[in-house]
N, C-alpha and C positions, 0 to 999 in steps of 0.2 A: 503495500497499500505503501502512496505517496499524495504530498501535498506540492502543491504548488501557489505562488502567488502571482497573478498577473496585475499588469498594468496596462490600459489600452489608453493608445493616446489619439485623436484625430474627431472627426464630426461624429460622435458615441454617444452624444445623451440630444434626447427627443429624436429619438429615430428606432425604439426600441429594443436596443441593443441588451439593457437590464433584463426587459419580461422575455427577448429573443434567447439569454444564455443564459436564465431558468431552465426555460423547455430543451433546451439541447443536454446542460448538465445533466438534466435530469433523463433524459431518453438515454444518455449513458450511466446512467447508475452512480452518480455522482454527489458527492453533498460535500455542502460552502454555501457561498454569500454573494452577492454581488452587487456593488450598489454605485451613484458618482459621486465623483468627487468635486470641492470647490473648484478646482484647476482648469475642466468639461473634462478629465480621463474620466473613465471607466475602473475598478479596480474589484477584483477576483478571489477571491481565493476557495479552490477544490482539492477534495480529497476523495483519491478512491486508489483500482486500480493504473498501473502507469501508461498503461497504452490508453483508455480510456481518459486518464488525464491531456496525456499527447494529444488525442484526438482532438478536448476542448482549445487546448491552446491553439492546435492547426486551422479549427471553424473560427479562434479569435482573431485573426489574421483579415478576415471574411466581415462578421458579422453577419446582422442583418440585410436586408435590402438598401435601407437608405443610409448605414454609415460608410463612412468613410474611413479607411481605416488607416493612420502613419504608421506607428508605430505597436508594437506588442512587444512590453521586456516579463521578463518570465524569470524569479528566482524561485528555486524551490528549496521549500524548509522540510524540517521534519515533522511526520505523519503524526497526528495526535487523536482521531479518532474522535474531538469534540463532538462534530453536527448527527443531528439525524436525520436532518436531508438538503435541500438545495433549496435556498431563496432570496430575496432582496431584503437585503439590510436599509437603515435607515441613520 
């Protein structure tokens, strides 16, 4: 089991990026959260099998249809197992 901390830059707010991330992460069986940041980026923490986390990271490079992703930064962190589902954090 793995944990990735992801920051996505570009036109990623106001384009259903968070809701789409939740849908994709749940489809992949991941747990964690996604939220908007005040600087316009989207932040994601995802935990689960390495292959599923990597698939979410790949998806983050494109995001939903209206998104324009400029950069995806990923930091691998120790798995914690603290999440029971994948949701939008506020």
